[in-house]
C-alpha positions as CSV (number, residue, x, y, z in Angstrom):
1,M,10.1,-102.0,-112.1
2,S,9.1,-98.3,-112.0
3,A,11.3,-95.6,-110.5
4,S,8.8,-95.2,-107.7
5,T,9.7,-98.6,-106.4
6,L,13.5,-98.4,-106.7
7,P,15.4,-98.4,-103.4
8,I,16.8,-95.0,-104.2
9,A,13.4,-93.3,-104.5
10,A,13.4,-91.7,-101.0
11,D,17.0,-90.6,-101.3
12,L,16.4,-89.3,-104.8
13,M,13.4,-87.3,-103.6
14,K,15.5,-85.8,-100.8
15,A,18.2,-84.8,-103.3
16,V,15.8,-83.4,-105.8
17,S,14.0,-81.4,-103.1
18,E,17.3,-80.0,-101.9
19,S,18.2,-79.1,-105.4
20,C,14.9,-77.2,-105.9
21,L,15.5,-75.3,-102.7
22,E,18.9,-74.2,-103.9
23,A,17.5,-73.3,-107.3
24,G,14.8,-71.3,-105.6
25,A,17.4,-69.4,-103.7
26,I,19.2,-68.5,-107.0
27,A,15.9,-67.0,-108.3
28,F,14.8,-65.4,-105.1
29,D,18.0,-63.4,-104.9
30,L,16.8,-61.5,-108.0
31,F,13.1,-61.4,-106.9
32,R,11.7,-58.1,-105.6
33,P,8.4,-58.4,-103.8
34,G,5.9,-55.9,-105.2
35,E,8.5,-54.5,-107.6
36,K,10.2,-55.2,-110.9
37,T,12.8,-58.0,-110.7
38,A,16.5,-57.1,-110.5
39,A,17.2,-59.7,-113.2
40,R,17.9,-58.9,-116.8
41,T,15.0,-59.7,-119.0
42,W,14.3,-60.2,-122.7
43,S,11.8,-61.9,-125.0
44,K,12.1,-65.3,-126.6
45,S,11.0,-66.0,-130.1
46,G,7.2,-66.0,-129.9
47,G,7.2,-63.1,-127.5
48,S,7.2,-64.9,-124.1
49,P,9.5,-63.4,-121.5
50,V,12.6,-64.9,-120.0
51,T,15.0,-63.6,-117.3
52,E,18.6,-64.3,-116.3
53,A,17.1,-66.1,-113.3
54,D,15.3,-68.6,-115.6
55,I,18.6,-69.4,-117.3
56,G,20.6,-69.6,-114.1
57,V,18.2,-72.0,-112.5
58,D,17.9,-74.1,-115.6
59,T,21.7,-74.4,-115.8
60,F,22.0,-75.2,-112.1
61,L,19.3,-77.9,-112.2
62,R,20.6,-79.5,-115.4
63,V,24.0,-80.0,-113.8
64,R,22.6,-81.2,-110.5
65,L,19.9,-83.5,-111.7
66,S,22.0,-85.0,-114.5
67,A,24.5,-86.0,-111.8
68,L,21.8,-87.7,-109.8
69,L,20.5,-89.8,-112.8
70,P,23.0,-89.6,-115.7
71,E,20.8,-92.0,-117.8
72,A,17.8,-89.7,-117.7
73,A,17.0,-87.4,-120.7
74,W,16.2,-83.8,-120.3
75,L,13.2,-81.6,-121.2
76,S,13.1,-78.0,-120.1
77,E,11.4,-74.8,-121.0
78,E,14.8,-73.0,-121.3
79,T,16.8,-75.7,-123.1
80,A,16.6,-76.6,-126.8
81,D,14.6,-79.8,-127.2
82,D,16.5,-83.0,-127.9
83,A,14.5,-85.8,-129.6
84,Q,16.5,-88.5,-127.9
85,R,14.2,-88.1,-124.9
86,L,11.6,-89.9,-126.9
87,S,13.6,-93.1,-126.7
88,R,14.6,-92.8,-123.0
89,R,12.8,-94.5,-120.2
90,L,13.6,-91.8,-117.7
91,V,13.2,-88.1,-118.4
92,W,13.7,-85.0,-116.2
93,V,11.0,-82.4,-117.0
94,V,11.9,-78.9,-115.6
95,D,10.4,-75.5,-115.5
96,P,13.1,-73.3,-113.9
97,I,10.5,-70.6,-113.1
98,D,6.9,-71.4,-113.7
99,G,5.1,-68.0,-113.7
100,T,7.9,-65.9,-115.1
101,R,5.7,-62.9,-115.5
102,A,4.7,-63.0,-111.8
103,F,8.4,-63.2,-110.9
104,M,9.2,-60.3,-113.1
105,T,6.6,-58.0,-111.6
106,G,7.1,-58.9,-107.9
107,L,4.1,-61.2,-107.5
108,P,4.7,-64.3,-105.3
109,D,3.0,-67.0,-107.4
110,W,6.0,-68.5,-109.2
111,A,7.7,-71.8,-108.7
112,V,10.6,-74.1,-109.5
113,C,9.2,-77.3,-111.0
114,V,10.9,-80.7,-111.4
115,A,9.4,-84.0,-112.4
116,L,10.9,-87.3,-113.3
117,L,9.1,-89.4,-115.9
118,D,9.3,-93.1,-116.1
119,E,7.9,-94.4,-119.5
120,G,6.1,-91.1,-119.8
121,E,4.5,-91.2,-116.3
122,P,5.4,-88.8,-113.6
123,V,6.9,-90.8,-110.7
124,L,8.5,-87.9,-108.7
125,G,7.5,-84.3,-108.6
126,V,8.6,-81.2,-106.7
127,V,7.0,-77.7,-106.9
128,H,8.9,-75.2,-104.9
129,A,7.5,-71.6,-104.4
130,P,10.1,-69.6,-102.5
131,A,8.0,-66.4,-102.3
132,C,5.0,-68.4,-100.9
133,N,7.1,-70.4,-98.4
134,A,5.7,-73.6,-99.9
135,T,7.3,-76.7,-101.2
136,Y,5.1,-79.5,-102.6
137,G,6.4,-82.9,-103.3
138,A,5.2,-86.4,-104.3
139,I,6.5,-89.8,-105.2
140,R,4.1,-92.1,-107.1
141,G,2.2,-94.3,-104.7
142,A,3.5,-92.5,-101.6
143,G,1.1,-89.5,-101.2
144,A,1.7,-85.8,-101.5
145,R,3.1,-83.3,-99.1
146,R,3.3,-79.5,-98.6
147,N,6.2,-78.5,-96.4
148,G,6.5,-82.0,-95.2
149,K,2.9,-82.5,-94.2
150,P,0.4,-84.7,-96.0
151,I,-2.2,-83.0,-98.1
152,R,-5.5,-83.9,-99.7
153,T,-7.9,-82.3,-102.1
154,T,-11.3,-81.2,-100.9
155,E,-14.2,-83.7,-101.1
156,H,-16.8,-81.4,-102.8
157,E,-18.9,-83.2,-105.3
158,T,-20.9,-80.4,-106.9
159,L,-19.8,-77.2,-108.6
160,D,-22.1,-74.9,-106.5
161,E,-19.7,-75.6,-103.6
162,A,-16.6,-75.2,-105.6
163,R,-13.9,-72.5,-105.8
164,I,-12.4,-72.5,-109.3
165,A,-9.4,-70.7,-110.6
166,G,-8.5,-70.1,-114.3
167,P,-8.4,-67.6,-117.1
168,K,-11.4,-65.2,-116.8
169,P,-12.8,-66.1,-120.3
170,M,-12.9,-69.7,-119.4
171,L,-14.6,-69.0,-116.0
172,D,-17.1,-66.7,-117.7
173,A,-18.0,-69.4,-120.2
174,L,-18.3,-72.0,-117.4
175,G,-20.6,-69.6,-115.5
176,R,-23.1,-69.8,-118.3
177,V,-23.9,-73.4,-117.4
178,S,-23.0,-73.7,-113.7
179,R,-22.9,-71.9,-110.5
180,F,-19.6,-71.8,-108.6
181,T,-17.2,-69.4,-106.9
182,P,-14.5,-67.9,-109.2
183,V,-11.2,-67.1,-107.7
184,D,-8.4,-64.9,-109.0
185,K,-6.2,-66.4,-111.7
186,I,-3.1,-68.1,-110.3
187,P,-0.3,-67.2,-112.8
188,S,1.7,-70.3,-112.2
189,L,0.0,-73.4,-113.7
190,A,1.9,-75.6,-111.3
191,L,0.7,-73.6,-108.3
192,R,-2.9,-73.7,-109.6
193,L,-2.7,-77.5,-109.5
194,A,-0.8,-77.6,-106.2
195,R,-3.5,-75.4,-104.5
196,I,-6.1,-77.9,-105.6
197,A,-4.0,-80.6,-104.1
198,D,-3.8,-78.9,-100.7
199,G,-7.5,-77.9,-100.7
200,S,-6.9,-74.2,-101.0
201,I,-9.2,-74.2,-104.0
202,D,-11.4,-77.0,-105.4
203,A,-10.7,-76.9,-109.2
204,G,-8.9,-75.2,-112.0
205,L,-9.1,-74.6,-115.7
206,I,-6.1,-74.4,-118.0
207,S,-6.3,-72.9,-121.5
208,Q,-4.7,-74.6,-124.5
209,D,-0.9,-74.4,-125.1
210,S,0.4,-75.4,-121.7
211,R,3.6,-77.6,-121.9
212,D,4.8,-80.7,-120.1
213,W,7.1,-78.6,-117.9
214,D,4.2,-76.5,-116.6
215,L,2.3,-79.6,-115.6
216,A,4.2,-82.8,-114.9
217,A,5.5,-82.2,-111.4
218,A,2.2,-80.6,-110.1
219,D,0.1,-83.3,-111.8
220,L,1.8,-86.0,-109.7
221,V,1.3,-83.9,-106.5
222,L,-2.4,-83.5,-107.5
223,R,-2.9,-87.2,-108.2
224,E,-1.2,-88.3,-105.0
225,A,-3.5,-85.9,-103.1
226,G,-6.6,-87.5,-104.6
227,G,-7.1,-85.2,-107.5
228,V,-7.4,-85.5,-111.3
229,L,-5.9,-83.6,-114.2
230,S,-7.5,-84.4,-117.6
231,G,-8.2,-83.0,-121.0
232,G,-11.4,-81.1,-121.5
233,Q,-13.3,-84.2,-122.5
234,G,-11.8,-86.4,-119.7
235,E,-9.0,-87.8,-121.6
236,P,-5.7,-88.5,-119.7
237,V,-2.7,-86.2,-120.0
238,I,0.2,-87.8,-121.8
239,Y,3.8,-86.7,-121.4
240,N,7.0,-87.0,-123.4
241,R,5.3,-86.9,-126.8
242,P,7.1,-85.4,-129.8
243,S,5.3,-82.1,-129.1
244,P,5.0,-81.2,-125.4
245,V,2.0,-79.0,-126.0
246,H,-1.4,-79.7,-124.5
247,G,-5.0,-78.6,-125.2
248,I,-7.6,-77.3,-122.8
249,L,-7.3,-79.0,-119.4
250,M,-9.3,-79.3,-116.2
251,A,-8.2,-80.2,-112.7
252,S,-10.1,-80.9,-109.5
253,G,-10.4,-83.2,-106.5
254,G,-11.4,-86.7,-107.6
255,M,-15.0,-86.4,-106.2
256,L,-15.6,-83.1,-108.1
257,A,-14.2,-84.3,-111.5
258,P,-17.4,-85.9,-112.9
259,S,-19.5,-82.7,-112.2
260,L,-16.8,-80.5,-113.7
261,L,-16.6,-82.7,-116.8
262,Q,-20.3,-82.7,-117.2
263,A,-20.4,-78.9,-117.0
264,L,-17.7,-78.6,-119.7
265,R,-19.7,-81.0,-121.9
266,Q,-22.8,-78.9,-121.5
267,L,-20.8,-75.8,-122.4
268,R,-19.6,-77.4,-125.6
269,E,-23.1,-78.4,-126.5
270,H,-24.4,-74.8,-125.9
271,S,-21.6,-73.4,-127.9
272,Q,-22.3,-75.5,-131.0
273,P,-24.3,-73.7,-133.7
274,S,-27.9,-74.9,-134.0
């Protein structure tokens, strides 16, 4: 029996959503719209930034979520990885602040992300963006919602109708083989997927080196809204592997996915030396 069919699913979703709202308030207290954050900041090994808000939210959520499901393992951007998660059926996957650079510089596109995996599959996901007044949530098999209202992806089938977000180099490359409307990069990967889910945009590209915590919660929201997240050759995204790192990914509404995949295949063919 999957977690999505357990009697506690609705109550668990309510508790997780409330926890994300509280966590968002912790971060928002240090957020300064249009200005540098009030939080202390430093660089992790590898150079990526972190703030005291990231750590505070991570600590809060670990206590709260572990109390909800003590048997679940833990995987978070701000916690040392524990290999015991690989042998657990249930795993919490958390990004305390997805889009830390946006948070640090006063841009609104950052989010608190929580997913629950059951045998490696997301069965519950919440993406809470306090500065955007948006909370996305999904339970597997029960649809996706934004601020409590059902959402669906757009039904575009061809790229010439599509609004696509992603890193500029990837959009420039895709533009060599297809016509579409590029949109500004959305710094939070989770919000990039969530905005495909609610129809704000039609598709998104994600460069290599994203992690489980960037994706899992929003992936479920996107799936339940009728969308697809896959590898650059159409392969499924797999979670809770020994390494949580992913390659190039693409996301879109389900009806647009074949056209986007075909365009990426054409791009690879054009990029190969003759």
